[in-house]
PyMOL Python script that loads the backbone (N, CA, C, O; Angstrom):
from pymol import cmd

cmd.read_pdbstr("""\
ATOM      1  N   UNK A   1     104.689  74.866 -93.704  1.00  0.00           N
ATOM      2  CA  UNK A   1     105.623  74.068 -94.445  1.00  0.00           C
ATOM      3  C   UNK A   1     105.792  72.791 -93.652  1.00  0.00           C
ATOM      4  O   UNK A   1     105.796  71.738 -94.289  1.00  0.00           O
ATOM      5  N   UNK A   2     105.919  72.763 -92.471  1.00  0.00           N
ATOM      6  CA  UNK A   2     105.814  71.569 -91.604  1.00  0.00           C
ATOM      7  C   UNK A   2     104.747  70.764 -91.884  1.00  0.00           C
ATOM      8  O   UNK A   2     104.927  69.617 -92.292  1.00  0.00           O
ATOM      9  N   UNK A   3     103.721  71.199 -91.725  1.00  0.00           N
ATOM     10  CA  UNK A   3     102.337  70.325 -91.992  1.00  0.00           C
ATOM     11  C   UNK A   3     102.527  69.650 -93.165  1.00  0.00           C
ATOM     12  O   UNK A   3     102.195  68.470 -93.058  1.00  0.00           O
ATOM     13  N   UNK A   4     103.009  70.012 -94.436  1.00  0.00           N
ATOM     14  CA  UNK A   4     103.107  69.436 -95.617  1.00  0.00           C
ATOM     15  C   UNK A   4     104.082  68.238 -95.407  1.00  0.00           C
ATOM     16  O   UNK A   4     103.824  67.109 -95.824  1.00  0.00           O
ATOM     17  N   UNK A   5     105.304  68.583 -94.681  1.00  0.00           N
ATOM     18  CA  UNK A   5     106.342  67.537 -94.539  1.00  0.00           C
ATOM     19  C   UNK A   5     105.709  66.462 -93.693  1.00  0.00           C
ATOM     20  O   UNK A   5     105.803  65.257 -93.929  1.00  0.00           O
ATOM     21  N   UNK A   6     105.144  66.931 -92.823  1.00  0.00           N
ATOM     22  CA  UNK A   6     104.554  65.755 -91.768  1.00  0.00           C
ATOM     23  C   UNK A   6     103.603  64.631 -92.647  1.00  0.00           C
ATOM     24  O   UNK A   6     103.719  63.407 -92.572  1.00  0.00           O
ATOM     25  N   UNK A   7     102.539  65.460 -93.583  1.00  0.00           N
ATOM     26  CA  UNK A   7     101.755  64.724 -94.353  1.00  0.00           C
ATOM     27  C   UNK A   7     102.283  63.844 -95.368  1.00  0.00           C
ATOM     28  O   UNK A   7     101.690  62.854 -95.796  1.00  0.00           O
ATOM     29  N   UNK A   8     103.593  64.302 -95.793  1.00  0.00           N
ATOM     30  CA  UNK A   8     104.479  63.229 -96.676  1.00  0.00           C
ATOM     31  C   UNK A   8     105.179  62.284 -95.811  1.00  0.00           C
ATOM     32  O   UNK A   8     105.390  61.150 -96.243  1.00  0.00           O
ATOM     33  N   UNK A   9     105.572  62.621 -94.619  1.00  0.00           N
ATOM     34  CA  UNK A   9     106.107  61.569 -93.701  1.00  0.00           C
ATOM     35  C   UNK A   9     105.141  60.611 -93.214  1.00  0.00           C
ATOM     36  O   UNK A   9     105.554  59.501 -92.879  1.00  0.00           O
ATOM     37  N   UNK A  10     103.882  60.891 -93.127  1.00  0.00           N
ATOM     38  CA  UNK A  10     102.729  60.001 -92.919  1.00  0.00           C
ATOM     39  C   UNK A  10     102.583  58.924 -94.070  1.00  0.00           C
ATOM     40  O   UNK A  10     102.596  57.701 -93.929  1.00  0.00           O
ATOM     41  N   UNK A  11     102.459  59.557 -95.091  1.00  0.00           N
ATOM     42  CA  UNK A  11     102.240  58.812 -96.670  1.00  0.00           C
ATOM     43  C   UNK A  11     103.292  57.774 -96.637  1.00  0.00           C
ATOM     44  O   UNK A  11     103.019  56.612 -96.937  1.00  0.00           O
ATOM     45  N   UNK A  12     104.758  58.222 -96.205  1.00  0.00           N
ATOM     46  CA  UNK A  12     106.045  57.402 -96.406  1.00  0.00           C
ATOM     47  C   UNK A  12     105.786  56.067 -95.188  1.00  0.00           C
ATOM     48  O   UNK A  12     105.957  54.858 -95.339  1.00  0.00           O
ATOM     49  N   UNK A  13     105.436  56.640 -94.283  1.00  0.00           N
ATOM     50  CA  UNK A  13     105.381  55.404 -93.158  1.00  0.00           C
ATOM     51  C   UNK A  13     104.266  54.410 -93.789  1.00  0.00           C
ATOM     52  O   UNK A  13     104.534  53.219 -93.943  1.00  0.00           O
ATOM     53  N   UNK A  14     103.152  54.884 -94.105  1.00  0.00           N
ATOM     54  CA  UNK A  14     102.100  53.834 -94.339  1.00  0.00           C
ATOM     55  C   UNK A  14     102.549  53.049 -95.564  1.00  0.00           C
ATOM     56  O   UNK A  14     102.388  51.828 -95.556  1.00  0.00           O
ATOM     57  N   UNK A  15     103.044  53.590 -96.514  1.00  0.00           N
ATOM     58  CA  UNK A  15     103.696  53.049 -98.078  1.00  0.00           C
ATOM     59  C   UNK A  15     104.728  51.828 -97.355  1.00  0.00           C
ATOM     60  O   UNK A  15     104.642  50.663 -97.744  1.00  0.00           O
ATOM     61  N   UNK A  16     105.736  52.249 -96.231  1.00  0.00           N
ATOM     62  CA  UNK A  16     106.779  51.534 -96.057  1.00  0.00           C
ATOM     63  C   UNK A  16     106.264  50.328 -94.849  1.00  0.00           C
ATOM     64  O   UNK A  16     106.958  49.348 -94.578  1.00  0.00           O
ATOM     65  N   UNK A  17     105.275  50.541 -94.373  1.00  0.00           N
ATOM     66  CA  UNK A  17     104.387  49.657 -93.239  1.00  0.00           C
ATOM     67  C   UNK A  17     103.966  48.542 -94.287  1.00  0.00           C
ATOM     68  O   UNK A  17     104.424  47.402 -94.209  1.00  0.00           O
ATOM     69  N   UNK A  18     103.048  48.938 -95.295  1.00  0.00           N
ATOM     70  CA  UNK A  18     102.622  48.206 -96.154  1.00  0.00           C
ATOM     71  C   UNK A  18     103.576  47.141 -96.873  1.00  0.00           C
ATOM     72  O   UNK A  18     103.376  45.927 -96.916  1.00  0.00           O
ATOM     73  N   UNK A  19     104.639  47.830 -97.421  1.00  0.00           N
ATOM     74  CA  UNK A  19     105.717  46.981 -98.059  1.00  0.00           C
ATOM     75  C   UNK A  19     106.315  45.868 -97.088  1.00  0.00           C
ATOM     76  O   UNK A  19     106.541  44.722 -97.477  1.00  0.00           O
ATOM     77  N   UNK A  20     106.553  46.313 -95.783  1.00  0.00           N
ATOM     78  CA  UNK A  20     107.251  45.573 -94.758  1.00  0.00           C
ATOM     79  C   UNK A  20     106.207  44.114 -94.626  1.00  0.00           C
ATOM     80  O   UNK A  20     106.554  42.960 -94.880  1.00  0.00           O
ATOM     81  N   UNK A  21     104.902  44.565 -94.171  1.00  0.00           N
ATOM     82  CA  UNK A  21     103.891  43.655 -94.174  1.00  0.00           C
ATOM     83  C   UNK A  21     103.599  42.780 -95.226  1.00  0.00           C
ATOM     84  O   UNK A  21     103.135  41.704 -94.849  1.00  0.00           O
ATOM     85  N   UNK A  22     103.739  42.929 -96.496  1.00  0.00           N
ATOM     86  CA  UNK A  22     103.533  42.406 -97.520  1.00  0.00           C
ATOM     87  C   UNK A  22     104.734  41.270 -97.756  1.00  0.00           C
ATOM     88  O   UNK A  22     104.582  40.114 -98.153  1.00  0.00           O
ATOM     89  N   UNK A  23     105.818  41.861 -97.437  1.00  0.00           N
ATOM     90  CA  UNK A  23     106.973  41.175 -97.610  1.00  0.00           C
ATOM     91  C   UNK A  23     106.961  39.854 -96.358  1.00  0.00           C
ATOM     92  O   UNK A  23     107.254  38.713 -96.716  1.00  0.00           O
ATOM     93  N   UNK A  24     106.680  40.078 -95.234  1.00  0.00           N
ATOM     94  CA  UNK A  24     106.678  39.161 -94.183  1.00  0.00           C
ATOM     95  C   UNK A  24     105.150  38.100 -94.601  1.00  0.00           C
ATOM     96  O   UNK A  24     105.012  37.008 -94.051  1.00  0.00           O
ATOM     97  N   UNK A  25     104.404  38.482 -95.334  1.00  0.00           N
ATOM     98  CA  UNK A  25     103.222  37.756 -95.075  1.00  0.00           C
ATOM     99  C   UNK A  25     103.675  36.540 -96.551  1.00  0.00           C
ATOM    100  O   UNK A  25     103.389  35.343 -96.546  1.00  0.00           O
ATOM    101  N   UNK A  26     104.390  37.242 -97.643  1.00  0.00           N
ATOM    102  CA  UNK A  26     104.777  36.240 -98.529  1.00  0.00           C
ATOM    103  C   UNK A  26     105.791  35.382 -98.070  1.00  0.00           C
ATOM    104  O   UNK A  26     105.877  34.257 -98.561  1.00  0.00           O
ATOM    105  N   UNK A  27     106.725  35.828 -97.024  1.00  0.00           N
ATOM    106  CA  UNK A  27     107.583  34.891 -96.530  1.00  0.00           C
ATOM    107  C   UNK A  27     107.171  33.794 -95.739  1.00  0.00           C
ATOM    108  O   UNK A  27     107.897  32.805 -95.640  1.00  0.00           O
ATOM    109  N   UNK A  28     105.981  33.876 -95.115  1.00  0.00           N
ATOM    110  CA  UNK A  28     105.147  32.925 -94.089  1.00  0.00           C
ATOM    111  C   UNK A  28     104.482  32.234 -95.136  1.00  0.00           C
ATOM    112  O   UNK A  28     104.381  31.037 -94.871  1.00  0.00           O
ATOM    113  N   UNK A  29     103.976  32.565 -96.263  1.00  0.00           N
ATOM    114  CA  UNK A  29     103.187  31.867 -97.512  1.00  0.00           C
ATOM    115  C   UNK A  29     104.204  30.939 -98.077  1.00  0.00           C
ATOM    116  O   UNK A  29     103.745  29.880 -98.505  1.00  0.00           O
ATOM    117  N   UNK A  30     105.567  31.123 -98.172  1.00  0.00           N
ATOM    118  CA  UNK A  30     106.710  30.592 -98.677  1.00  0.00           C
ATOM    119  C   UNK A  30     106.894  29.498 -97.958  1.00  0.00           C
ATOM    120  O   UNK A  30     107.212  28.450 -98.520  1.00  0.00           O
ATOM    121  N   UNK A  31     106.719  29.569 -96.565  1.00  0.00           N
ATOM    122  CA  UNK A  31     107.261  28.599 -95.610  1.00  0.00           C
ATOM    123  C   UNK A  31     105.920  27.683 -95.536  1.00  0.00           C
ATOM    124  O   UNK A  31     106.119  26.500 -95.258  1.00  0.00           O
ATOM    125  N   UNK A  32     104.693  28.056 -95.734  1.00  0.00           N
ATOM    126  CA  UNK A  32     103.511  27.091 -95.651  1.00  0.00           C
ATOM    127  C   UNK A  32     103.534  26.123 -97.197  1.00  0.00           C
ATOM    128  O   UNK A  32     103.175  24.964 -97.405  1.00  0.00           O
ATOM    129  N   UNK A  33     104.036  27.021 -97.987  1.00  0.00           N
ATOM    130  CA  UNK A  33     104.235  25.986 -99.348  1.00  0.00           C
ATOM    131  C   UNK A  33     104.954  25.160 -99.223  1.00  0.00           C
ATOM    132  O   UNK A  33     104.685  24.054 -99.691  1.00  0.00           O
ATOM    133  N   UNK A  34     106.184  25.404 -98.517  1.00  0.00           N
ATOM    134  CA  UNK A  34     107.516  24.315 -98.511  1.00  0.00           C
ATOM    135  C   UNK A  34     106.893  23.331 -97.713  1.00  0.00           C
ATOM    136  O   UNK A  34     106.887  22.135 -98.004  1.00  0.00           O
ATOM    137  N   UNK A  35     106.238  23.944 -96.464  1.00  0.00           N
ATOM    138  CA  UNK A  35     105.621  22.476 -95.642  1.00  0.00           C
ATOM    139  C   UNK A  35     104.792  21.615 -96.454  1.00  0.00           C
ATOM    140  O   UNK A  35     104.858  20.386 -96.438  1.00  0.00           O
ATOM    141  N   UNK A  36     103.988  22.324 -97.184  1.00  0.00           N
ATOM    142  CA  UNK A  36     103.034  21.411 -97.806  1.00  0.00           C
ATOM    143  C   UNK A  36     103.643  20.351 -98.778  1.00  0.00           C
ATOM    144  O   UNK A  36     103.388  19.160 -98.955  1.00  0.00           O
ATOM    145  N   UNK A  37     104.581  21.253 -99.372  1.00  0.00           N
ATOM    146  CA  UNK A  37     105.602  20.097-100.520  1.00  0.00           C
ATOM    147  C   UNK A  37     106.115  18.807 -99.777  1.00  0.00           C
ATOM    148  O   UNK A  37     106.174  17.806-100.491  1.00  0.00           O
ATOM    149  N   UNK A  38     106.511  18.659 -98.406  1.00  0.00           N
ATOM    150  CA  UNK A  38     106.972  17.440 -97.934  1.00  0.00           C
ATOM    151  C   UNK A  38     106.088  16.443 -98.166  1.00  0.00           C
ATOM    152  O   UNK A  38     106.515  15.292 -98.068  1.00  0.00           O
ATOM    153  N   UNK A  39     105.011  16.609 -98.437  1.00  0.00           N
ATOM    154  CA  UNK A  39     104.233  15.523 -98.323  1.00  0.00           C
ATOM    155  C   UNK A  39     103.350  15.094 -97.023  1.00  0.00           C
ATOM    156  O   UNK A  39     103.206  15.772 -96.006  1.00  0.00           O
ATOM    157  N   UNK A  40     102.820  13.874 -97.280  1.00  0.00           N
ATOM    158  CA  UNK A  40     102.168  13.302 -95.890  1.00  0.00           C
ATOM    159  C   UNK A  40     103.134  12.882 -94.817  1.00  0.00           C
ATOM    160  O   UNK A  40     104.085  12.140 -95.061  1.00  0.00           O
ATOM    161  N   UNK A  41     102.813  13.481 -93.349  1.00  0.00           N
ATOM    162  CA  UNK A  41     103.486  13.350 -92.551  1.00  0.00           C
ATOM    163  C   UNK A  41     104.068  12.054 -92.054  1.00  0.00           C
ATOM    164  O   UNK A  41     105.209  11.955 -91.603  1.00  0.00           O
ATOM    165  N   UNK A  42     103.179  11.040 -92.170  1.00  0.00           N
ATOM    166  CA  UNK A  42     103.686   9.607 -92.205  1.00  0.00           C
ATOM    167  C   UNK A  42     104.967   9.154 -92.959  1.00  0.00           C
ATOM    168  O   UNK A  42     105.695   8.246 -92.558  1.00  0.00           O
ATOM    169  N   UNK A  43     105.172   9.883 -94.101  1.00  0.00           N
ATOM    170  CA  UNK A  43     106.271   9.531 -94.877  1.00  0.00           C
ATOM    171  C   UNK A  43     107.430  10.529 -94.566  1.00  0.00           C
ATOM    172  O   UNK A  43     108.327  10.518 -95.410  1.00  0.00           O
ATOM    173  N   UNK A  44     107.547  11.164 -93.795  1.00  0.00           N
ATOM    174  CA  UNK A  44     108.642  11.957 -93.399  1.00  0.00           C
ATOM    175  C   UNK A  44     109.826  11.086 -92.614  1.00  0.00           C
ATOM    176  O   UNK A  44     109.594  10.077 -91.947  1.00  0.00           O
ATOM    177  N   UNK A  45     110.980  11.604 -92.799  1.00  0.00           N
ATOM    178  CA  UNK A  45     111.911  10.894 -92.111  1.00  0.00           C
ATOM    179  C   UNK A  45     111.801  11.426 -90.447  1.00  0.00           C
ATOM    180  O   UNK A  45     111.252  12.472 -90.102  1.00  0.00           O
ATOM    181  N   UNK A  46     112.331  10.629 -89.707  1.00  0.00           N
ATOM    182  CA  UNK A  46     112.387  10.646 -88.212  1.00  0.00           C
ATOM    183  C   UNK A  46     113.172  12.169 -87.895  1.00  0.00           C
ATOM    184  O   UNK A  46     112.828  12.964 -87.021  1.00  0.00           O
ATOM    185  N   UNK A  47     114.126  12.306 -88.694  1.00  0.00           N
ATOM    186  CA  UNK A  47     114.967  13.690 -88.543  1.00  0.00           C
ATOM    187  C   UNK A  47     113.901  15.042 -88.640  1.00  0.00           C
ATOM    188  O   UNK A  47     113.712  15.975 -87.859  1.00  0.00           O
ATOM    189  N   UNK A  48     113.344  14.724 -89.866  1.00  0.00           N
ATOM    190  CA  UNK A  48     112.530  16.058 -90.381  1.00  0.00           C
ATOM    191  C   UNK A  48     111.295  16.302 -89.442  1.00  0.00           C
ATOM    192  O   UNK A  48     110.855  17.410 -89.136  1.00  0.00           O
ATOM    193  N   UNK A  49     110.793  15.041 -89.021  1.00  0.00           N
ATOM    194  CA  UNK A  49     109.682  15.274 -87.907  1.00  0.00           C
ATOM    195  C   UNK A  49     110.254  15.941 -86.531  1.00  0.00           C
ATOM    196  O   UNK A  49     109.549  16.651 -85.814  1.00  0.00           O
ATOM    197  N   UNK A  50     111.422  15.672 -86.289  1.00  0.00           N
ATOM    198  CA  UNK A  50     111.940  16.389 -85.097  1.00  0.00           C
ATOM    199  C   UNK A  50     112.308  18.174 -85.371  1.00  0.00           C
ATOM    200  O   UNK A  50     112.090  19.016 -84.500  1.00  0.00           O
ATOM    201  N   UNK A  51     112.839  18.472 -86.617  1.00  0.00           N
ATOM    202  CA  UNK A  51     112.950  19.533 -86.647  1.00  0.00           C
ATOM    203  C   UNK A  51     111.563  20.328 -86.983  1.00  0.00           C
ATOM    204  O   UNK A  51     111.316  21.431 -86.496  1.00  0.00           O
ATOM    205  N   UNK A  52     110.772  19.701 -87.788  1.00  0.00           N
ATOM    206  CA  UNK A  52     109.219  20.260 -87.539  1.00  0.00           C
ATOM    207  C   UNK A  52     108.722  20.438 -86.175  1.00  0.00           C
ATOM    208  O   UNK A  52     107.966  21.402 -86.063  1.00  0.00           O
ATOM    209  N   UNK A  53     108.915  19.849 -85.236  1.00  0.00           N
ATOM    210  CA  UNK A  53     108.417  19.720 -83.913  1.00  0.00           C
ATOM    211  C   UNK A  53     109.289  20.835 -83.377  1.00  0.00           C
ATOM    212  O   UNK A  53     108.631  21.781 -82.942  1.00  0.00           O
ATOM    213  N   UNK A  54     110.695  20.973 -83.294  1.00  0.00           N
ATOM    214  CA  UNK A  54     111.320  22.208 -82.944  1.00  0.00           C
ATOM    215  C   UNK A  54     110.937  23.410 -83.436  1.00  0.00           C
ATOM    216  O   UNK A  54     111.255  24.386 -82.757  1.00  0.00           O
ATOM    217  N   UNK A  55     110.291  23.610 -84.515  1.00  0.00           N
ATOM    218  CA  UNK A  55     110.011  24.707 -85.357  1.00  0.00           C
ATOM    219  C   UNK A  55     108.861  25.196 -84.624  1.00  0.00           C
ATOM    220  O   UNK A  55     108.774  26.319 -84.127  1.00  0.00           O
ATOM    221  N   UNK A  56     107.771  24.064 -84.580  1.00  0.00           N
ATOM    222  CA  UNK A  56     106.437  24.341 -83.953  1.00  0.00           C
ATOM    223  C   UNK A  56     106.611  24.892 -82.612  1.00  0.00           C
ATOM    224  O   UNK A  56     105.996  25.932 -82.376  1.00  0.00           O
ATOM    225  N   UNK A  57     107.413  24.334 -81.591  1.00  0.00           N
ATOM    226  CA  UNK A  57     107.655  24.828 -80.568  1.00  0.00           C
ATOM    227  C   UNK A  57     108.009  26.474 -80.474  1.00  0.00           C
ATOM    228  O   UNK A  57     107.313  27.349 -79.958  1.00  0.00           O
ATOM    229  N   UNK A  58     109.073  26.587 -81.018  1.00  0.00           N
ATOM    230  CA  UNK A  58     109.403  28.033 -81.114  1.00  0.00           C
ATOM    231  C   UNK A  58     108.471  28.762 -81.650  1.00  0.00           C
ATOM    232  O   UNK A  58     108.282  29.738 -80.923  1.00  0.00           O
ATOM    233  N   UNK A  59     107.611  28.773 -82.807  1.00  0.00           N
ATOM    234  CA  UNK A  59     106.428  29.711 -83.298  1.00  0.00           C
ATOM    235  C   UNK A  59     105.709  29.561 -81.825  1.00  0.00           C
ATOM    236  O   UNK A  59     105.681  30.513 -81.044  1.00  0.00           O
ATOM    237  N   UNK A  60     105.212  28.459 -81.558  1.00  0.00           N
ATOM    238  CA  UNK A  60     104.150  28.585 -80.397  1.00  0.00           C
ATOM    239  C   UNK A  60     104.730  29.442 -79.073  1.00  0.00           C
ATOM    240  O   UNK A  60     103.983  30.016 -78.281  1.00  0.00           O
ATOM    241  N   UNK A  61     106.054  29.427 -78.983  1.00  0.00           N
ATOM    242  CA  UNK A  61     106.526  30.063 -77.704  1.00  0.00           C
ATOM    243  C   UNK A  61     106.873  31.543 -77.833  1.00  0.00           C
ATOM    244  O   UNK A  61     107.535  32.239 -77.063  1.00  0.00           O
ATOM    245  N   UNK A  62     106.211  31.902 -79.111  1.00  0.00           N
ATOM    246  CA  UNK A  62     106.454  33.374 -79.181  1.00  0.00           C
ATOM    247  C   UNK A  62     105.883  34.463 -78.076  1.00  0.00           C
ATOM    248  O   UNK A  62     104.726  34.410 -77.658  1.00  0.00           O
ATOM    249  N   UNK A  63     106.633  35.239 -77.750  1.00  0.00           N
ATOM    250  CA  UNK A  63     106.126  36.313 -76.667  1.00  0.00           C
ATOM    251  C   UNK A  63     106.030  37.543 -77.301  1.00  0.00           C
ATOM    252  O   UNK A  63     107.059  38.213 -77.390  1.00  0.00           O
ATOM    253  N   UNK A  64     104.813  38.040 -77.836  1.00  0.00           N
ATOM    254  CA  UNK A  64     104.333  39.145 -77.972  1.00  0.00           C
ATOM    255  C   UNK A  64     103.320  39.806 -77.620  1.00  0.00           C
ATOM    256  O   UNK A  64     102.470  39.067 -77.124  1.00  0.00           O
ATOM    257  N   UNK A  65     102.960  41.124 -77.663  1.00  0.00           N
ATOM    258  CA  UNK A  65     102.296  42.021 -77.225  1.00  0.00           C
ATOM    259  C   UNK A  65     101.519  42.867 -78.193  1.00  0.00           C
ATOM    260  O   UNK A  65     101.543  44.088 -78.033  1.00  0.00           O
ATOM    261  N   UNK A  66     100.777  42.302 -79.261  1.00  0.00           N
ATOM    262  CA  UNK A  66     100.335  43.084 -80.344  1.00  0.00           C
ATOM    263  C   UNK A  66      99.629  44.338 -80.268  1.00  0.00           C
ATOM    264  O   UNK A  66      99.687  45.330 -80.994  1.00  0.00           O
ATOM    265  N   UNK A  67      98.937  44.084 -79.222  1.00  0.00           N
ATOM    266  CA  UNK A  67      98.233  45.674 -78.778  1.00  0.00           C
ATOM    267  C   UNK A  67      99.166  46.986 -78.615  1.00  0.00           C
ATOM    268  O   UNK A  67      98.917  48.160 -78.887  1.00  0.00           O
ATOM    269  N   UNK A  68     100.352  46.368 -78.067  1.00  0.00           N
ATOM    270  CA  UNK A  68     101.387  47.544 -77.645  1.00  0.00           C
ATOM    271  C   UNK A  68     101.960  48.390 -79.054  1.00  0.00           C
ATOM    272  O   UNK A  68     102.401  49.539 -79.042  1.00  0.00           O
ATOM    273  N   UNK A  69     101.828  47.511 -80.241  1.00  0.00           N
ATOM    274  CA  UNK A  69     102.202  47.977 -81.620  1.00  0.00           C
ATOM    275  C   UNK A  69     103.935  48.293 -81.269  1.00  0.00           C
ATOM    276  O   UNK A  69     104.377  49.363 -81.689  1.00  0.00           O
ATOM    277  N   UNK A  70     104.695  47.544 -80.659  1.00  0.00           N
ATOM    278  CA  UNK A  70     106.091  47.755 -80.396  1.00  0.00           C
ATOM    279  C   UNK A  70     107.027  47.194 -81.477  1.00  0.00           C
ATOM    280  O   UNK A  70     106.935  46.024 -81.848  1.00  0.00           O
ATOM    281  N   UNK A  71     107.978  48.099 -82.001  1.00  0.00           N
ATOM    282  CA  UNK A  71     109.181  47.546 -82.994  1.00  0.00           C
ATOM    283  C   UNK A  71     109.588  46.308 -82.293  1.00  0.00           C
ATOM    284  O   UNK A  71     109.672  45.262 -82.936  1.00  0.00           O
ATOM    285  N   UNK A  72     109.815  46.338 -81.185  1.00  0.00           N
ATOM    286  CA  UNK A  72     110.412  45.169 -80.488  1.00  0.00           C
ATOM    287  C   UNK A  72     109.756  43.718 -81.057  1.00  0.00           C
ATOM    288  O   UNK A  72     110.500  42.850 -81.514  1.00  0.00           O
ATOM    289  N   UNK A  73     108.271  43.534 -80.983  1.00  0.00           N
ATOM    290  CA  UNK A  73     107.498  42.883 -81.521  1.00  0.00           C
ATOM    291  C   UNK A  73     107.692  42.606 -82.988  1.00  0.00           C
ATOM    292  O   UNK A  73     107.775  41.427 -83.333  1.00  0.00           O
ATOM    293  N   UNK A  74     107.762  43.430 -83.767  1.00  0.00           N
ATOM    294  CA  UNK A  74     107.944  43.282 -85.318  1.00  0.00           C
ATOM    295  C   UNK A  74     109.404  42.786 -85.427  1.00  0.00           C
ATOM    296  O   UNK A  74     109.555  42.033 -86.389  1.00  0.00           O
ATOM    297  N   UNK A  75     110.405  42.985 -84.772  1.00  0.00           N
ATOM    298  CA  UNK A  75     111.682  42.668 -84.943  1.00  0.00           C
ATOM    299  C   UNK A  75     111.858  41.078 -84.534  1.00  0.00           C
ATOM    300  O   UNK A  75     112.723  40.338 -85.000  1.00  0.00           O
ATOM    301  N   UNK A  76     110.694  40.649 -83.407  1.00  0.00           N
ATOM    302  CA  UNK A  76     110.866  39.332 -83.093  1.00  0.00           C
ATOM    303  C   UNK A  76     110.110  38.601 -84.406  1.00  0.00           C
ATOM    304  O   UNK A  76     110.674  37.613 -84.876  1.00  0.00           O
ATOM    305  N   UNK A  77     109.172  38.939 -84.856  1.00  0.00           N
ATOM    306  CA  UNK A  77     108.297  38.426 -85.929  1.00  0.00           C
ATOM    307  C   UNK A  77     109.371  38.103 -87.074  1.00  0.00           C
ATOM    308  O   UNK A  77     109.677  36.950 -87.379  1.00  0.00           O
ATOM    309  N   UNK A  78     109.830  39.080 -87.585  1.00  0.00           N
ATOM    310  CA  UNK A  78     110.782  39.444 -88.675  1.00  0.00           C
ATOM    311  C   UNK A  78     111.764  38.476 -88.576  1.00  0.00           C
ATOM    312  O   UNK A  78     112.004  37.884 -89.627  1.00  0.00           O
ATOM    313  N   UNK A  79     112.605  38.049 -87.276  1.00  0.00           N
ATOM    314  CA  UNK A  79     113.769  37.363 -87.135  1.00  0.00           C
ATOM    315  C   UNK A  79     112.962  36.169 -86.993  1.00  0.00           C
ATOM    316  O   UNK A  79     113.507  35.348 -87.731  1.00  0.00           O
ATOM    317  N   UNK A  80     111.848  35.566 -86.384  1.00  0.00           N
ATOM    318  CA  UNK A  80     111.335  34.191 -86.566  1.00  0.00           C
ATOM    319  C   UNK A  80     111.165  33.915 -87.793  1.00  0.00           C
ATOM    320  O   UNK A  80     111.716  32.896 -88.210  1.00  0.00           O
ATOM    321  N   UNK A  81     110.303  34.794 -88.788  1.00  0.00           N
ATOM    322  CA  UNK A  81     110.066  34.382 -90.254  1.00  0.00           C
ATOM    323  C   UNK A  81     111.360  34.146 -91.105  1.00  0.00           C
ATOM    324  O   UNK A  81     111.370  33.317 -92.016  1.00  0.00           O
ATOM    325  N   UNK A  82     112.379  34.857 -90.797  1.00  0.00           N
ATOM    326  CA  UNK A  82     113.736  34.737 -91.418  1.00  0.00           C
ATOM    327  C   UNK A  82     114.338  33.326 -91.270  1.00  0.00           C
ATOM    328  O   UNK A  82     114.846  32.668 -92.178  1.00  0.00           O
ATOM    329  N   UNK A  83     114.178  32.907 -89.766  1.00  0.00           N
ATOM    330  CA  UNK A  83     114.429  31.916 -89.403  1.00  0.00           C
ATOM    331  C   UNK A  83     113.832  30.658 -90.061  1.00  0.00           C
ATOM    332  O   UNK A  83     114.520  29.684 -90.367  1.00  0.00           O
ATOM    333  N   UNK A  84     112.529  30.743 -90.254  1.00  0.00           N
ATOM    334  CA  UNK A  84     111.756  29.871 -90.687  1.00  0.00           C
ATOM    335  C   UNK A  84     111.752  29.743 -92.201  1.00  0.00           C
ATOM    336  O   UNK A  84     111.372  28.664 -92.655  1.00  0.00           O
ATOM    337  N   UNK A  85     112.091  30.615 -92.968  1.00  0.00           N
ATOM    338  CA  UNK A  85     112.349  30.722 -94.495  1.00  0.00           C
ATOM    339  C   UNK A  85     113.425  30.112 -94.663  1.00  0.00           C
ATOM    340  O   UNK A  85     113.369  29.278 -95.567  1.00  0.00           O
ATOM    341  N   UNK A  86     114.856  30.241 -93.894  1.00  0.00           N
ATOM    342  CA  UNK A  86     115.904  29.707 -94.146  1.00  0.00           C
ATOM    343  C   UNK A  86     115.831  28.054 -93.902  1.00  0.00           C
ATOM    344  O   UNK A  86     116.327  27.320 -94.757  1.00  0.00           O
ATOM    345  N   UNK A  87     115.270  27.551 -92.844  1.00  0.00           N
ATOM    346  CA  UNK A  87     115.175  26.427 -92.220  1.00  0.00           C
ATOM    347  C   UNK A  87     114.171  25.666 -93.245  1.00  0.00           C
ATOM    348  O   UNK A  87     114.665  24.646 -93.726  1.00  0.00           O
ATOM    349  N   UNK A  88     112.829  25.982 -93.674  1.00  0.00           N
ATOM    350  CA  UNK A  88     112.267  25.366 -94.617  1.00  0.00           C
ATOM    351  C   UNK A  88     112.827  25.272 -96.016  1.00  0.00           C
ATOM    352  O   UNK A  88     112.774  24.294 -96.762  1.00  0.00           O
ATOM    353  N   UNK A  89     113.478  26.675 -96.292  1.00  0.00           N
ATOM    354  CA  UNK A  89     114.032  26.460 -97.545  1.00  0.00           C
ATOM    355  C   UNK A  89     115.471  25.365 -97.668  1.00  0.00           C
ATOM    356  O   UNK A  89     115.970  25.171 -98.777  1.00  0.00           O
ATOM    357  N   UNK A  90     115.966  24.794 -96.593  1.00  0.00           N
ATOM    358  CA  UNK A  90     117.012  23.839 -96.891  1.00  0.00           C
ATOM    359  C   UNK A  90     116.014  22.376 -96.833  1.00  0.00           C
ATOM    360  O   UNK A  90     116.590  21.290 -96.759  1.00  0.00           O
ATOM    361  N   UNK A  91     114.595  22.437 -96.870  1.00  0.00           N
ATOM    362  CA  UNK A  91     113.853  21.086 -96.810  1.00  0.00           C
ATOM    363  C   UNK A  91     114.209  20.838 -95.430  1.00  0.00           C
ATOM    364  O   UNK A  91     114.294  19.614 -95.329  1.00  0.00           O
ATOM    365  N   UNK A  92     114.440  21.340 -94.399  1.00  0.00           N
ATOM    366  CA  UNK A  92     114.535  21.149 -93.015  1.00  0.00           C
ATOM    367  C   UNK A  92     115.291  19.813 -92.988  1.00  0.00           C
ATOM    368  O   UNK A  92     115.577  19.287 -91.913  1.00  0.00           O
TER     369      UNK A  92
END
""", "prot")
cmd.dss("prot")
cmd.show_as("cartoon", "prot")
cmd.util.cbc("prot")
cmd.orient("prot")
């Protein structure tokens, strides 16, 4: 019986992980689409350029160790994507 339950747990884990990754990937695609919708960088207001630069620095300075597969890293990525979506959704 335990083996059956462990197999079911395994399936649930895979399904949840796929859904979670899909959501994060979709949110990143939304950010990319919003960024592209701003138009040519030469036409952006100075304030928006500063906000884009700040977001670039935050994304670039992320500290992750993907090879370890830690929940902590997933939480950092999730938090970063949530911040990006909320910021780009406000047209920076």
